[in-house]
N, C-alpha and C positions, 0 to 999 in steps of 0.2 A: 543550127541549133546546138547548144551545148549538150553533151552527153553526160547524164548524171547516173551514177551507178544505181541499178535496180529500177530504172525507168524505161518503159517501152516507147519507142519512137512513134508508133501508131497511136498509142493512148495519148501522148502529149499533143499530137496533131489534132485529134478529136477534141481534146480539152481546149486547145487554142481556138478551134473553129467555133465551139460552143460559146466560149467567152466573147469572141468577136461578134457572134450573133446576138448575145445578150446586150452588148454595148450598142449595137445597131438598133435593136428594138427600143432601148431606152432613149436613144437619140430621136427615133421616129415619134415616140410618145411626147418628147419635149418640143417638137416643132411647133405646135399651136401657140406656145407661149412666146415665140420669137417676136411677132409684131408688138405684143404688149411690152416686152423688154425694150425694144427699139423706141417705142413711144415714151417709156419711162426715162430712158437715158437721154432722149431728145429734150424732154421737159426739164430734166435736171440740168442739162447743159444750157438751155435757154434761161433758166433761173440764175445759174452761176455766172454766165456771161451775158449781161443784159444788152 
């Protein structure tokens, strides 16, 4: 990690872990839409390439 003047290494690690956790939770909430998205893309490709 790059050292920035006035920043604590422990605080930056905690902030990084919190950010990674938020991204993980958002991905977890987005999982139910994956089958719908796959069906949508499949239908679009079937229409585009008959």
